[in-house]
Steps between C-alpha positions, in 0.01 A plus 500: 500500500515678836597309813367562848855512638860426412755379754856633483768336711739785576713270716508129579671563834315462830610591851316202654486123457139412567406133516192554280697655212679288238879509511647749255815358342546773240794738501414811706397777265370856510334666202659830401291815475578511128373143451189583697441807284523294181257239636247768594512640148454151352192417709340841464148452367480136612406576860444782746615305807845364576601285797864528610544152641525138394746303713726771642437762768449826305616717790843339471549707185701816579304700241148392597386859554633617164336204326159575651530864398614414147211258449252752633637770271435268207137455604514165681334414830762329717433221750743283690515223756753505783580311819508834680846484655636779277183707482669816634639545149147588386414760764565796268384330180209656312268357236502137616153367422504193726734319734443139608660399832576128533478479877547124493867576430550609862719272709675537835807362322549832323591687818204735532211485742153458355394830660790694346435332165133606492555845650753588229268368230202696633700819535605490134172370357308774680723757329446327166125474555477873559651546153239274342670161508283193560648272766439125491604285797534131423509192720506215253691237696412372846800515734551505879507882485180533294255542788714763674552683170127516444432609857754785490391601152135522603587701811691757296226531239231542764708761682540702184130470419418641846724796423301545178810457286400442139607150401557341161569150631418153373576193707514159333511186711550178307542217745274286711409704807518228762395613848529865401209712616516747213172667587621545856791701368268736319198502732553872568526585132380840382263575217669461167660165580371242256547125534483314169511119498658381178583137568476273807867566568530854368379813669554849366457793734441838339554818698 
């Protein structure tokens, strides 16, 4: 039997304490590179895609770059989900198939402005995109910052589209869009922007 994907939790440690995540009461742990190597050999043939996240923040692992490279060398396509606060660690990483950014993790309580948070994320994801990585921005939880996040995100995407920068972006919004004029944000959209309605409360924007 071949599985669509296999999740590997390389660490159960997270740098944030988001209200929408369950409390992790396990002992903090980081998988060694040797353990990771053994796991990759054991799952070889069962899947082509591995996801380096379950409960922990994968970018907390000090060897995240080496793990991505090792998995790629063994023929796996690597994807991961991150809250984005440590994304600079991926700037020079190659061969990452997809990165999912959980933008709902942003909070003013973490000591970073929303503009700095998004600018850092876009700087790194643009570098990754140029190397073939698919970038998926997620807003799955409605918070006080959600509308501003979406507004700033749309402005940056539209600016890059005007500069004819090739984008490999996917934006997922999974909350009720109360009083949010989504079409107003994208009324100046360029050709190539596709709006796909999936559910009444889910909109996926493909660029």
